[in-house]
A tleap script that builds the chain and sets N, CA, C and O, in Angstrom:
source leaprc.protein.ff14SB
mol = sequence {
  NMET HIE LYS ILE PHE ILE LEU ILE CYS CYS
  LEU LEU GLY SER THR CYS VAL MET ALA GLN
  ASP VAL ALA SER ASN GLY ASN VAL LYS VAL
  ILE LYS ASP SER ARG ILE ASP VAL MET ILE
  LYS LYS GLN VAL TYR ILE ASN THR LEU ALA
  ILE ARG ASN GLN PRO GLY PHE ARG VAL GLN
  VAL ILE SER THR ASN LYS ARG ALA ASP ALA
  ASN GLU ALA LYS GLN LYS VAL MET GLN LEU
  TYR PRO ASP VAL ARG THR TYR LEU GLU PHE
  GLN ALA PRO TYR PHE LYS VAL ARG VAL GLY
  ASP TYR LYS SER ARG GLU GLU ALA SER GLU
  LEU ARG GLU LYS LEU SER SER LEU PHE SER
  GLY GLY VAL PHE VAL VAL PRO ALA THR ILE
  ASN VAL THR PRO ASP LYS GLU LEU SER ASN
  GLU GLU SER CASN
}
set mol.1.N position { 93.909 122.742 174.087 }
set mol.1.CA position { 93.254 121.610 173.185 }
set mol.1.C position { 93.381 120.343 172.658 }
set mol.1.O position { 92.631 119.416 172.353 }
set mol.2.N position { 94.949 120.665 172.641 }
set mol.2.CA position { 95.340 119.277 172.368 }
set mol.2.C position { 95.325 118.452 173.530 }
set mol.2.O position { 95.003 117.275 173.692 }
set mol.3.N position { 95.775 119.393 174.355 }
set mol.3.CA position { 95.962 118.184 175.570 }
set mol.3.C position { 94.846 117.817 176.242 }
set mol.3.O position { 95.188 117.294 177.303 }
set mol.4.N position { 93.500 117.853 176.098 }
set mol.4.CA position { 92.271 117.650 176.209 }
set mol.4.C position { 91.634 116.540 175.344 }
set mol.4.O position { 90.865 115.679 175.772 }
set mol.5.N position { 92.203 116.722 173.639 }
set mol.5.CA position { 91.616 115.558 172.960 }
set mol.5.C position { 92.506 114.207 173.351 }
set mol.5.O position { 92.358 112.999 173.167 }
set mol.6.N position { 93.331 114.899 173.875 }
set mol.6.CA position { 94.642 113.523 174.197 }
set mol.6.C position { 94.461 112.770 175.302 }
set mol.6.O position { 94.888 111.647 175.575 }
set mol.7.N position { 93.543 113.778 176.112 }
set mol.7.CA position { 93.122 112.663 177.600 }
set mol.7.C position { 91.809 112.417 177.213 }
set mol.7.O position { 91.606 111.251 177.552 }
set mol.8.N position { 90.765 112.879 176.674 }
set mol.8.CA position { 89.677 112.011 176.106 }
set mol.8.C position { 90.502 111.197 175.393 }
set mol.8.O position { 91.443 111.758 175.956 }
set mol.9.N position { 91.011 110.451 174.727 }
set mol.9.CA position { 91.771 109.481 173.723 }
set mol.9.C position { 91.782 108.334 174.879 }
set mol.9.O position { 91.061 107.341 174.780 }
set mol.10.N position { 92.714 108.561 176.058 }
set mol.10.CA position { 93.820 107.763 176.661 }
set mol.10.C position { 92.563 107.492 177.486 }
set mol.10.O position { 92.881 106.586 178.255 }
set mol.11.N position { 91.293 107.833 177.701 }
set mol.11.CA position { 89.924 107.713 178.596 }
set mol.11.C position { 89.104 106.654 178.156 }
set mol.11.O position { 88.799 105.621 178.752 }
set mol.12.N position { 88.693 107.167 176.696 }
set mol.12.CA position { 88.214 105.942 175.850 }
set mol.12.C position { 88.739 105.066 175.508 }
set mol.12.O position { 88.035 104.057 175.552 }
set mol.13.N position { 89.805 104.905 175.122 }
set mol.13.CA position { 90.667 104.074 174.616 }
set mol.13.C position { 91.176 102.839 176.093 }
set mol.13.O position { 91.441 101.658 175.868 }
set mol.14.N position { 91.212 103.492 177.579 }
set mol.14.CA position { 91.241 102.781 178.983 }
set mol.14.C position { 90.059 102.124 178.895 }
set mol.14.O position { 90.158 100.989 178.428 }
set mol.15.N position { 88.548 102.622 179.316 }
set mol.15.CA position { 87.863 102.153 178.780 }
set mol.15.C position { 87.532 100.754 178.225 }
set mol.15.O position { 87.028 99.767 178.762 }
set mol.16.N position { 88.083 101.042 176.687 }
set mol.16.CA position { 87.415 99.985 175.787 }
set mol.16.C position { 88.373 98.416 176.174 }
set mol.16.O position { 88.098 97.271 175.815 }
set mol.17.N position { 89.548 98.901 177.024 }
set mol.17.CA position { 90.699 98.054 176.882 }
set mol.17.C position { 90.161 97.053 178.338 }
set mol.17.O position { 90.442 95.881 178.585 }
set mol.18.N position { 89.345 97.977 179.093 }
set mol.18.CA position { 89.035 96.954 180.620 }
set mol.18.C position { 87.600 95.954 179.430 }
set mol.18.O position { 87.521 94.774 179.088 }
set mol.19.N position { 86.825 97.022 179.181 }
set mol.19.CA position { 85.417 95.936 178.543 }
set mol.19.C position { 85.893 94.860 177.850 }
set mol.19.O position { 85.510 93.708 178.049 }
set mol.20.N position { 87.030 95.312 176.733 }
set mol.20.CA position { 87.146 94.495 175.923 }
set mol.20.C position { 87.941 93.000 176.980 }
set mol.20.O position { 87.825 91.865 176.518 }
set mol.21.N position { 88.581 93.182 178.147 }
set mol.21.CA position { 88.685 92.103 178.695 }
set mol.21.C position { 87.954 91.457 179.471 }
set mol.21.O position { 88.279 90.335 179.857 }
set mol.22.N position { 86.652 92.150 179.897 }
set mol.22.CA position { 85.858 91.743 180.899 }
set mol.22.C position { 84.617 90.292 179.685 }
set mol.22.O position { 84.176 89.173 179.948 }
set mol.23.N position { 84.530 91.187 178.449 }
set mol.23.CA position { 83.897 90.393 177.595 }
set mol.23.C position { 84.040 89.314 176.588 }
set mol.23.O position { 83.327 88.737 175.767 }
set mol.24.N position { 85.675 89.282 177.144 }
set mol.24.CA position { 86.492 88.072 176.177 }
set mol.24.C position { 86.079 86.487 177.059 }
set mol.24.O position { 85.583 85.415 176.713 }
set mol.25.N position { 86.651 87.125 178.477 }
set mol.25.CA position { 86.826 86.307 179.305 }
set mol.25.C position { 85.249 85.436 179.808 }
set mol.25.O position { 85.021 84.237 179.640 }
set mol.26.N position { 84.227 86.568 180.515 }
set mol.26.CA position { 82.545 86.163 180.416 }
set mol.26.C position { 82.399 86.359 181.584 }
set mol.26.O position { 81.276 86.557 182.049 }
set mol.27.N position { 83.726 86.347 182.485 }
set mol.27.CA position { 83.692 85.785 184.090 }
set mol.27.C position { 84.051 87.365 184.649 }
set mol.27.O position { 84.603 88.178 183.908 }
set mol.28.N position { 83.667 87.681 186.038 }
set mol.28.CA position { 84.480 88.817 186.813 }
set mol.28.C position { 84.601 88.122 188.130 }
set mol.28.O position { 83.767 87.644 188.899 }
set mol.29.N position { 86.281 88.244 188.152 }
set mol.29.CA position { 86.712 87.794 189.246 }
set mol.29.C position { 86.989 89.204 190.305 }
set mol.29.O position { 87.437 90.340 190.150 }
set mol.30.N position { 86.330 88.232 191.669 }
set mol.30.CA position { 86.222 89.382 192.662 }
set mol.30.C position { 87.099 89.400 193.785 }
set mol.30.O position { 86.888 88.508 194.607 }
set mol.31.N position { 88.199 90.336 194.071 }
set mol.31.CA position { 88.893 89.928 195.284 }
set mol.31.C position { 88.954 90.376 196.162 }
set mol.31.O position { 90.152 90.657 196.173 }
set mol.32.N position { 88.445 90.841 197.338 }
set mol.32.CA position { 88.539 91.062 198.335 }
set mol.32.C position { 89.479 90.721 199.622 }
set mol.32.O position { 90.138 89.687 199.513 }
set mol.33.N position { 89.596 91.339 200.624 }
set mol.33.CA position { 90.434 91.321 201.826 }
set mol.33.C position { 89.361 90.565 202.528 }
set mol.33.O position { 88.177 90.902 202.562 }
set mol.34.N position { 89.997 89.285 203.203 }
set mol.34.CA position { 89.544 88.461 204.251 }
set mol.34.C position { 89.015 89.516 205.462 }
set mol.34.O position { 88.509 88.928 206.419 }
set mol.35.N position { 89.050 90.717 205.540 }
set mol.35.CA position { 89.003 91.133 206.408 }
set mol.35.C position { 87.351 91.768 206.937 }
set mol.35.O position { 86.799 91.851 208.034 }
set mol.36.N position { 86.878 92.207 205.246 }
set mol.36.CA position { 85.650 92.233 205.010 }
set mol.36.C position { 84.594 91.124 205.808 }
set mol.36.O position { 83.605 91.521 206.425 }
set mol.37.N position { 84.982 89.618 205.688 }
set mol.37.CA position { 84.302 88.673 206.215 }
set mol.37.C position { 83.856 88.852 207.460 }
set mol.37.O position { 82.779 88.875 208.056 }
set mol.38.N position { 85.130 88.985 207.709 }
set mol.38.CA position { 85.219 89.474 210.207 }
set mol.38.C position { 84.284 90.747 210.144 }
set mol.38.O position { 83.452 90.785 211.051 }
set mol.39.N position { 84.267 91.610 209.404 }
set mol.39.CA position { 83.062 93.042 209.450 }
set mol.39.C position { 82.105 92.751 209.795 }
set mol.39.O position { 81.488 93.074 210.810 }
set mol.40.N position { 81.754 91.814 208.631 }
set mol.40.CA position { 80.540 91.673 208.376 }
set mol.40.C position { 79.638 90.867 209.062 }
set mol.40.O position { 78.407 90.905 209.066 }
set mol.41.N position { 80.841 89.727 209.963 }
set mol.41.CA position { 79.840 88.735 211.159 }
set mol.41.C position { 80.067 89.965 212.693 }
set mol.41.O position { 79.648 89.681 213.815 }
set mol.42.N position { 80.381 90.529 212.548 }
set mol.42.CA position { 81.166 90.944 213.534 }
set mol.42.C position { 79.606 92.151 213.692 }
set mol.42.O position { 78.971 92.227 214.744 }
set mol.43.N position { 79.296 92.869 212.585 }
set mol.43.CA position { 78.167 93.688 212.475 }
set mol.43.C position { 76.494 93.056 212.746 }
set mol.43.O position { 75.535 93.611 213.282 }
set mol.44.N position { 76.574 92.173 212.353 }
set mol.44.CA position { 75.578 90.999 212.539 }
set mol.44.C position { 75.079 90.694 213.866 }
set mol.44.O position { 73.925 90.440 214.211 }
set mol.45.N position { 76.435 90.779 214.737 }
set mol.45.CA position { 76.656 89.818 215.853 }
set mol.45.C position { 75.603 91.304 217.168 }
set mol.45.O position { 74.633 91.239 217.923 }
set mol.46.N position { 76.875 92.740 216.606 }
set mol.46.CA position { 75.981 93.975 217.325 }
set mol.46.C position { 74.425 94.082 216.491 }
set mol.46.O position { 73.349 94.343 217.030 }
set mol.47.N position { 74.628 93.843 215.261 }
set mol.47.CA position { 72.583 93.533 215.380 }
set mol.47.C position { 71.706 92.991 216.332 }
set mol.47.O position { 70.848 93.597 216.975 }
set mol.48.N position { 72.088 91.403 216.381 }
set mol.48.CA position { 71.509 90.472 216.988 }
set mol.48.C position { 71.902 91.289 218.973 }
set mol.48.O position { 71.283 90.813 219.924 }
set mol.49.N position { 72.457 91.909 219.093 }
set mol.49.CA position { 72.891 92.673 220.760 }
set mol.49.C position { 71.334 93.887 220.767 }
set mol.49.O position { 70.558 93.749 221.712 }
set mol.50.N position { 71.128 94.594 220.074 }
set mol.50.CA position { 70.348 95.720 220.132 }
set mol.50.C position { 68.561 95.004 220.626 }
set mol.50.O position { 67.973 93.992 220.244 }
set mol.51.N position { 68.255 95.866 221.401 }
set mol.51.CA position { 66.806 95.002 222.044 }
set mol.51.C position { 65.604 95.723 221.070 }
set mol.51.O position { 65.387 96.931 221.170 }
set mol.52.N position { 64.833 94.848 220.103 }
set mol.52.CA position { 63.572 95.152 219.750 }
set mol.52.C position { 62.388 95.546 220.488 }
set mol.52.O position { 61.945 95.002 221.499 }
set mol.53.N position { 62.023 96.337 220.004 }
set mol.53.CA position { 60.661 97.109 220.408 }
set mol.53.C position { 59.844 95.986 219.284 }
set mol.53.O position { 60.320 95.469 218.273 }
set mol.54.N position { 58.676 95.858 219.777 }
set mol.54.CA position { 57.236 95.139 219.358 }
set mol.54.C position { 56.440 94.914 220.183 }
set mol.54.O position { 56.766 94.520 221.303 }
set mol.55.N position { 55.142 95.124 219.795 }
set mol.55.CA position { 53.734 94.662 220.334 }
set mol.55.C position { 53.656 93.514 220.476 }
set mol.55.O position { 53.720 92.546 219.718 }
set mol.56.N position { 53.379 93.787 222.446 }
set mol.56.CA position { 53.415 92.524 223.052 }
set mol.56.C position { 52.353 92.753 224.246 }
set mol.56.O position { 51.320 93.416 224.159 }
set mol.57.N position { 52.722 92.217 225.124 }
set mol.57.CA position { 51.433 92.310 226.426 }
set mol.57.C position { 52.505 92.192 227.555 }
set mol.57.O position { 53.406 91.354 227.594 }
set mol.58.N position { 52.226 93.285 228.567 }
set mol.58.CA position { 52.630 93.409 230.534 }
set mol.58.C position { 51.369 92.776 231.286 }
set mol.58.O position { 50.210 92.436 231.049 }
set mol.59.N position { 52.128 92.815 232.149 }
set mol.59.CA position { 50.903 92.641 233.619 }
set mol.59.C position { 50.710 93.924 234.568 }
set mol.59.O position { 51.506 94.080 235.494 }
set mol.60.N position { 49.886 94.655 234.403 }
set mol.60.CA position { 49.672 95.539 235.256 }
set mol.60.C position { 49.560 95.393 236.742 }
set mol.60.O position { 48.395 95.248 237.110 }
set mol.61.N position { 50.374 95.392 237.606 }
set mol.61.CA position { 49.613 95.262 239.250 }
set mol.61.C position { 49.231 96.388 239.926 }
set mol.61.O position { 48.799 96.093 241.040 }
set mol.62.N position { 49.214 97.794 239.650 }
set mol.62.CA position { 48.887 98.621 240.260 }
set mol.62.C position { 48.953 99.748 239.245 }
set mol.62.O position { 49.670 99.787 238.245 }
set mol.63.N position { 47.866 100.890 239.778 }
set mol.63.CA position { 47.322 101.763 238.837 }
set mol.63.C position { 47.840 102.682 239.873 }
set mol.63.O position { 48.243 101.885 240.721 }
set mol.64.N position { 48.044 103.702 240.263 }
set mol.64.CA position { 48.271 104.504 241.942 }
set mol.64.C position { 48.538 106.059 241.376 }
set mol.64.O position { 49.328 106.345 240.476 }
set mol.65.N position { 47.583 107.112 242.211 }
set mol.65.CA position { 48.747 108.208 241.743 }
set mol.65.C position { 49.650 108.549 243.008 }
set mol.65.O position { 49.901 109.704 243.349 }
set mol.66.N position { 50.062 107.525 243.599 }
set mol.66.CA position { 51.214 107.786 245.052 }
set mol.66.C position { 52.448 107.058 244.429 }
set mol.66.O position { 52.726 105.868 244.573 }
set mol.67.N position { 52.863 107.620 243.996 }
set mol.67.CA position { 54.438 107.351 244.101 }
set mol.67.C position { 55.372 106.263 244.531 }
set mol.67.O position { 56.050 105.504 243.838 }
set mol.68.N position { 55.220 106.385 246.191 }
set mol.68.CA position { 55.474 105.461 246.565 }
set mol.68.C position { 54.419 104.040 246.520 }
set mol.68.O position { 54.806 102.881 246.372 }
set mol.69.N position { 53.715 104.270 246.606 }
set mol.69.CA position { 53.209 102.957 246.615 }
set mol.69.C position { 52.879 102.364 245.479 }
set mol.69.O position { 52.076 101.433 245.539 }
set mol.70.N position { 53.437 102.784 244.162 }
set mol.70.CA position { 53.651 102.363 243.099 }
set mol.70.C position { 55.148 102.030 243.097 }
set mol.70.O position { 55.430 101.454 242.046 }
set mol.71.N position { 56.490 102.230 244.119 }
set mol.71.CA position { 57.662 101.753 243.669 }
set mol.71.C position { 57.273 100.545 245.121 }
set mol.71.O position { 57.601 99.362 245.032 }
set mol.72.N position { 56.659 101.020 246.181 }
set mol.72.CA position { 56.681 99.221 246.832 }
set mol.72.C position { 56.163 98.081 245.899 }
set mol.72.O position { 56.567 96.942 246.133 }
set mol.73.N position { 55.618 98.213 245.242 }
set mol.73.CA position { 54.689 97.283 244.062 }
set mol.73.C position { 55.895 96.606 243.299 }
set mol.73.O position { 56.348 95.464 243.234 }
set mol.74.N position { 56.221 97.891 242.728 }
set mol.74.CA position { 57.708 96.888 241.939 }
set mol.74.C position { 58.305 96.547 242.742 }
set mol.74.O position { 58.482 95.329 242.747 }
set mol.75.N position { 58.908 97.278 243.775 }
set mol.75.CA position { 60.206 96.190 244.866 }
set mol.75.C position { 59.465 95.034 244.829 }
set mol.75.O position { 59.940 94.057 244.250 }
set mol.76.N position { 58.027 94.956 245.515 }
set mol.76.CA position { 57.206 93.697 245.909 }
set mol.76.C position { 57.717 92.737 244.827 }
set mol.76.O position { 58.216 91.693 245.249 }
set mol.77.N position { 57.669 92.936 243.396 }
set mol.77.CA position { 57.562 92.350 242.206 }
set mol.77.C position { 58.904 91.382 242.002 }
set mol.77.O position { 59.100 90.181 241.818 }
set mol.78.N position { 59.813 92.723 242.152 }
set mol.78.CA position { 61.258 92.746 241.721 }
set mol.78.C position { 62.044 91.623 242.478 }
set mol.78.O position { 63.093 91.059 242.167 }
set mol.79.N position { 61.311 91.481 243.454 }
set mol.79.CA position { 61.740 90.673 245.305 }
set mol.79.C position { 61.750 89.124 244.537 }
set mol.79.O position { 62.626 88.269 244.409 }
set mol.80.N position { 60.353 89.215 244.109 }
set mol.80.CA position { 59.433 87.736 244.324 }
set mol.80.C position { 59.901 86.967 242.869 }
set mol.80.O position { 60.177 85.770 242.780 }
set mol.81.N position { 59.915 87.709 242.034 }
set mol.81.CA position { 60.393 87.342 240.059 }
set mol.81.C position { 61.757 88.706 239.942 }
set mol.81.O position { 61.646 89.928 239.840 }
set mol.82.N position { 62.669 88.034 239.998 }
set mol.82.CA position { 63.892 89.201 239.930 }
set mol.82.C position { 64.444 88.536 238.445 }
set mol.82.O position { 65.307 89.220 237.894 }
set mol.83.N position { 64.082 87.411 237.818 }
set mol.83.CA position { 64.228 86.904 236.210 }
set mol.83.C position { 63.313 87.609 235.138 }
set mol.83.O position { 63.568 87.591 233.934 }
set mol.84.N position { 61.968 88.376 235.830 }
set mol.84.CA position { 60.949 89.006 234.927 }
set mol.84.C position { 61.332 90.877 235.273 }
set mol.84.O position { 61.420 91.377 236.394 }
set mol.85.N position { 61.489 91.545 234.041 }
set mol.85.CA position { 62.034 92.844 233.903 }
set mol.85.C position { 60.368 93.636 234.446 }
set mol.85.O position { 59.300 93.538 233.843 }
set mol.86.N position { 60.623 94.359 235.690 }
set mol.86.CA position { 59.185 94.863 235.721 }
set mol.86.C position { 59.865 96.946 235.365 }
set mol.86.O position { 61.026 97.335 235.243 }
set mol.87.N position { 58.822 97.601 235.320 }
set mol.87.CA position { 58.406 99.118 234.895 }
set mol.87.C position { 57.520 99.777 235.723 }
set mol.87.O position { 56.421 99.368 236.095 }
set mol.88.N position { 57.928 100.564 235.924 }
set mol.88.CA position { 57.151 101.428 236.559 }
set mol.88.C position { 57.138 103.007 235.035 }
set mol.88.O position { 58.044 103.751 234.658 }
set mol.89.N position { 55.494 102.870 234.551 }
set mol.89.CA position { 55.463 104.288 233.841 }
set mol.89.C position { 54.792 105.177 234.474 }
set mol.89.O position { 54.190 104.796 235.478 }
set mol.90.N position { 54.700 106.630 234.067 }
set mol.90.CA position { 54.197 107.770 234.842 }
set mol.90.C position { 53.179 107.809 233.460 }
set mol.90.O position { 53.673 107.965 232.344 }
set mol.91.N position { 52.037 107.686 233.618 }
set mol.91.CA position { 50.720 108.211 232.774 }
set mol.91.C position { 50.153 108.983 233.506 }
set mol.91.O position { 49.745 108.392 234.505 }
set mol.92.N position { 49.766 110.729 233.500 }
set mol.92.CA position { 49.511 111.713 234.082 }
set mol.92.C position { 47.887 111.361 234.597 }
set mol.92.O position { 47.056 111.088 233.730 }
set mol.93.N position { 47.603 111.378 235.641 }
set mol.93.CA position { 48.106 111.473 237.040 }
set mol.93.C position { 48.902 110.155 237.852 }
set mol.93.O position { 49.632 110.164 238.843 }
set mol.94.N position { 48.384 108.940 236.906 }
set mol.94.CA position { 48.860 107.757 237.536 }
set mol.94.C position { 50.554 107.184 237.473 }
set mol.94.O position { 51.254 107.474 236.503 }
set mol.95.N position { 50.823 106.762 238.055 }
set mol.95.CA position { 51.920 105.447 238.151 }
set mol.95.C position { 51.562 104.142 237.694 }
set mol.95.O position { 50.401 103.735 237.655 }
set mol.96.N position { 52.625 103.456 237.331 }
set mol.96.CA position { 51.647 102.123 236.701 }
set mol.96.C position { 52.503 101.007 237.204 }
set mol.96.O position { 53.662 101.331 236.948 }
set mol.97.N position { 52.487 100.262 237.585 }
set mol.97.CA position { 53.864 99.038 237.978 }
set mol.97.C position { 52.820 97.770 236.597 }
set mol.97.O position { 51.788 97.100 236.568 }
set mol.98.N position { 53.939 98.107 235.739 }
set mol.98.CA position { 53.990 96.835 234.743 }
set mol.98.C position { 55.192 95.499 234.767 }
set mol.98.O position { 56.277 95.411 235.340 }
set mol.99.N position { 54.622 94.776 234.087 }
set mol.99.CA position { 55.513 93.305 234.625 }
set mol.99.C position { 55.704 92.355 233.101 }
set mol.99.O position { 54.762 91.847 232.493 }
set mol.100.N position { 56.735 92.303 232.815 }
set mol.100.CA position { 56.990 91.139 231.560 }
set mol.100.C position { 57.450 91.790 230.610 }
set mol.100.O position { 57.568 93.014 230.669 }
set mol.101.N position { 57.738 91.186 229.726 }
set mol.101.CA position { 57.569 91.205 228.191 }
set mol.101.C position { 57.210 90.117 227.280 }
set mol.101.O position { 57.983 89.239 226.894 }
set mol.102.N position { 56.140 90.227 227.007 }
set mol.102.CA position { 55.506 88.782 226.332 }
set mol.102.C position { 54.750 89.011 224.748 }
set mol.102.O position { 54.018 89.912 224.339 }
set mol.103.N position { 55.035 88.353 224.396 }
set mol.103.CA position { 54.407 88.390 222.620 }
set mol.103.C position { 52.686 88.108 222.419 }
set mol.103.O position { 51.937 88.415 221.491 }
set mol.104.N position { 52.411 87.340 223.797 }
set mol.104.CA position { 51.135 86.831 223.409 }
set mol.104.C position { 50.304 87.042 224.646 }
set mol.104.O position { 50.741 87.428 225.731 }
set mol.105.N position { 49.182 86.773 224.388 }
set mol.105.CA position { 48.401 87.328 226.189 }
set mol.105.C position { 47.997 86.028 226.819 }
set mol.105.O position { 46.963 85.994 227.486 }
set mol.106.N position { 49.035 84.523 226.594 }
set mol.106.CA position { 48.464 83.480 226.973 }
set mol.106.C position { 49.381 83.620 227.871 }
set mol.106.O position { 48.928 83.699 229.013 }
set mol.107.N position { 50.753 83.694 227.754 }
set mol.107.CA position { 52.006 83.804 227.943 }
set mol.107.C position { 51.792 84.650 229.258 }
set mol.107.O position { 52.184 84.153 230.313 }
set mol.108.N position { 51.005 86.294 229.270 }
set mol.108.CA position { 51.669 87.008 229.842 }
set mol.108.C position { 49.826 86.906 231.425 }
set mol.108.O position { 49.648 87.664 232.379 }
set mol.109.N position { 49.016 85.803 231.016 }
set mol.109.CA position { 48.652 85.799 231.734 }
set mol.109.C position { 48.511 84.169 232.600 }
set mol.109.O position { 47.649 83.679 233.329 }
set mol.110.N position { 49.903 83.671 232.044 }
set mol.110.CA position { 50.080 82.797 233.546 }
set mol.110.C position { 51.042 83.429 234.689 }
set mol.110.O position { 51.117 82.981 235.833 }
set mol.111.N position { 51.909 84.764 234.096 }
set mol.111.CA position { 52.282 85.520 235.019 }
set mol.111.C position { 51.092 86.248 235.886 }
set mol.111.O position { 51.325 86.466 237.075 }
set mol.112.N position { 49.784 86.642 235.313 }
set mol.112.CA position { 48.685 87.603 236.098 }
set mol.112.C position { 48.249 86.683 236.962 }
set mol.112.O position { 47.992 87.211 238.044 }
set mol.113.N position { 48.011 85.259 236.945 }
set mol.113.CA position { 47.415 84.364 237.425 }
set mol.113.C position { 48.332 84.261 239.170 }
set mol.113.O position { 47.827 84.242 240.292 }
set mol.114.N position { 49.532 84.222 238.835 }
set mol.114.CA position { 50.658 84.217 240.136 }
set mol.114.C position { 50.321 85.728 240.545 }
set mol.114.O position { 49.305 85.784 241.239 }
set mol.115.N position { 50.580 86.264 240.433 }
set mol.115.CA position { 50.472 87.934 241.175 }
set mol.115.C position { 49.190 88.374 241.359 }
set mol.115.O position { 49.003 89.434 241.957 }
set mol.116.N position { 48.262 87.715 240.931 }
set mol.116.CA position { 46.412 88.122 241.653 }
set mol.116.C position { 46.550 87.800 243.233 }
set mol.116.O position { 45.728 88.194 244.062 }
set mol.117.N position { 47.519 87.152 243.493 }
set mol.117.CA position { 46.953 86.724 244.814 }
set mol.117.C position { 47.727 88.092 245.669 }
set mol.117.O position { 47.575 88.304 246.871 }
set mol.118.N position { 48.416 88.773 244.910 }
set mol.118.CA position { 49.386 89.415 245.701 }
set mol.118.C position { 48.980 90.903 245.989 }
set mol.118.O position { 49.335 91.523 246.992 }
set mol.119.N position { 48.343 91.302 245.174 }
set mol.119.CA position { 48.112 92.722 244.896 }
set mol.119.C position { 46.049 92.935 245.128 }
set mol.119.O position { 45.436 92.246 244.313 }
set mol.120.N position { 45.342 93.580 245.881 }
set mol.120.CA position { 44.589 93.240 246.302 }
set mol.120.C position { 43.393 94.192 244.486 }
set mol.120.O position { 42.366 93.802 243.931 }
set mol.121.N position { 44.268 95.396 244.232 }
set mol.121.CA position { 43.260 96.157 243.217 }
set mol.121.C position { 43.382 96.076 242.211 }
set mol.121.O position { 43.508 96.988 241.394 }
set mol.122.N position { 43.365 94.350 241.951 }
set mol.122.CA position { 43.436 93.895 240.384 }
set mol.122.C position { 44.731 94.084 239.667 }
set mol.122.O position { 45.552 94.998 239.736 }
set mol.123.N position { 44.696 92.618 238.723 }
set mol.123.CA position { 45.857 92.831 238.397 }
set mol.123.C position { 45.135 92.016 236.752 }
set mol.123.O position { 44.354 91.089 236.539 }
set mol.124.N position { 46.122 93.226 235.656 }
set mol.124.CA position { 45.648 92.730 234.227 }
set mol.124.C position { 46.290 92.888 232.945 }
set mol.124.O position { 46.807 93.959 232.628 }
set mol.125.N position { 46.285 91.888 232.199 }
set mol.125.CA position { 46.916 91.883 231.075 }
set mol.125.C position { 46.570 93.085 230.232 }
set mol.125.O position { 45.418 93.397 229.931 }
set mol.126.N position { 47.706 93.763 229.860 }
set mol.126.CA position { 47.373 94.553 229.267 }
set mol.126.C position { 48.738 95.452 227.690 }
set mol.126.O position { 49.888 95.881 227.602 }
set mol.127.N position { 47.614 95.264 226.898 }
set mol.127.CA position { 48.743 95.458 225.541 }
set mol.127.C position { 49.694 96.419 225.136 }
set mol.127.O position { 49.301 97.307 224.380 }
set mol.128.N position { 50.913 96.406 225.513 }
set mol.128.CA position { 52.387 97.111 225.279 }
set mol.128.C position { 52.935 97.618 224.110 }
set mol.128.O position { 52.412 97.641 222.996 }
set mol.129.N position { 53.797 97.938 224.374 }
set mol.129.CA position { 54.866 97.788 223.424 }
set mol.129.C position { 56.267 97.042 224.204 }
set mol.129.O position { 56.803 97.777 225.034 }
set mol.130.N position { 56.678 96.152 224.084 }
set mol.130.CA position { 57.314 95.154 224.796 }
set mol.130.C position { 59.199 95.808 224.332 }
set mol.130.O position { 59.606 96.659 223.540 }
set mol.131.N position { 59.761 95.044 225.129 }
set mol.131.CA position { 61.442 94.981 224.482 }
set mol.131.C position { 61.406 93.260 224.267 }
set mol.131.O position { 61.007 92.388 225.038 }
set mol.132.N position { 61.855 93.185 223.217 }
set mol.132.CA position { 62.365 91.382 223.266 }
set mol.132.C position { 63.723 91.267 222.906 }
set mol.132.O position { 64.085 91.632 221.788 }
set mol.133.N position { 64.476 90.824 223.684 }
set mol.133.CA position { 66.294 90.966 223.277 }
set mol.133.C position { 66.406 89.383 222.715 }
set mol.133.O position { 65.784 88.396 223.110 }
set mol.134.N position { 67.456 89.495 221.613 }
set mol.134.CA position { 67.652 88.179 220.780 }
set mol.134.C position { 68.042 86.984 221.430 }
set mol.134.O position { 67.887 85.856 220.962 }
set mol.135.N position { 68.706 87.346 222.853 }
set mol.135.CA position { 68.497 85.313 223.424 }
set mol.135.C position { 67.053 84.965 223.934 }
set mol.135.O position { 66.931 83.866 224.474 }
set mol.136.N position { 65.890 85.806 223.823 }
set mol.136.CA position { 64.313 84.879 224.368 }
set mol.136.C position { 64.137 85.357 222.825 }
set mol.136.O position { 62.979 84.969 222.671 }
set mol.137.N position { 64.463 85.883 221.687 }
set mol.137.CA position { 63.725 85.706 220.338 }
set mol.137.C position { 64.094 84.038 220.162 }
set mol.137.O position { 63.380 83.037 220.106 }
set mol.138.N position { 65.602 84.259 220.103 }
set mol.138.CA position { 65.837 83.018 219.398 }
set mol.138.C position { 65.388 81.673 220.401 }
set mol.138.O position { 65.332 80.556 219.888 }
set mol.139.N position { 65.149 81.822 221.513 }
set mol.139.CA position { 65.007 80.835 221.827 }
set mol.139.C position { 63.146 80.631 222.155 }
set mol.139.O position { 62.677 79.768 222.897 }
set mol.140.N position { 62.533 81.422 221.566 }
set mol.140.CA position { 61.112 80.966 221.833 }
set mol.140.C position { 61.066 80.435 220.286 }
set mol.140.O position { 60.085 79.720 220.084 }
set mol.141.N position { 62.012 80.651 219.016 }
set mol.141.CA position { 62.020 80.215 217.776 }
set mol.141.C position { 62.558 78.645 218.121 }
set mol.141.O position { 61.847 77.666 217.896 }
set mol.142.N position { 63.712 78.565 218.613 }
set mol.142.CA position { 64.313 76.730 218.746 }
set mol.142.C position { 62.542 76.068 219.550 }
set mol.142.O position { 61.850 75.295 218.887 }
set mol.143.N position { 62.242 76.377 220.486 }
set mol.143.CA position { 61.322 75.933 220.881 }
set mol.143.C position { 59.696 75.545 219.955 }
set mol.143.O position { 58.807 74.712 220.129 }
set mol.144.N position { 59.915 76.541 219.046 }
set mol.144.CA position { 58.720 76.306 217.559 }
set mol.144.C position { 58.706 75.178 216.797 }
set mol.144.O position { 57.920 75.079 215.855 }
savepdb mol mol.pdb
quit
């Protein structure tokens, strides 16, 4: 019992001493390791590399129940526009080839105009969940 009493007194005494030090000065000085700033910058960089999914638009060039036809259409688009991402989606029973990641319908319409002469079945702008890379996001913000 005597040991517990001494322990409690020591804990209360040390708490009062710390409180008096902060209260008398009025300021709190935080000492941190400089590596924390480096770690924060590294985490921010990692977060900007991640691909973000957002609502947007893609251009659908074909919708068919034949996988071979869909693959041919995808290859054709990839050869003509290698800088634009092309997607092959399966929504039973159809294979759909969709192109691009655009935030606005107007941007997607520009590509639709270019692709409409290449595909006879109809080329449409469709709403989709798009992949936006940080590089593209930054360039769009700078241009606005």
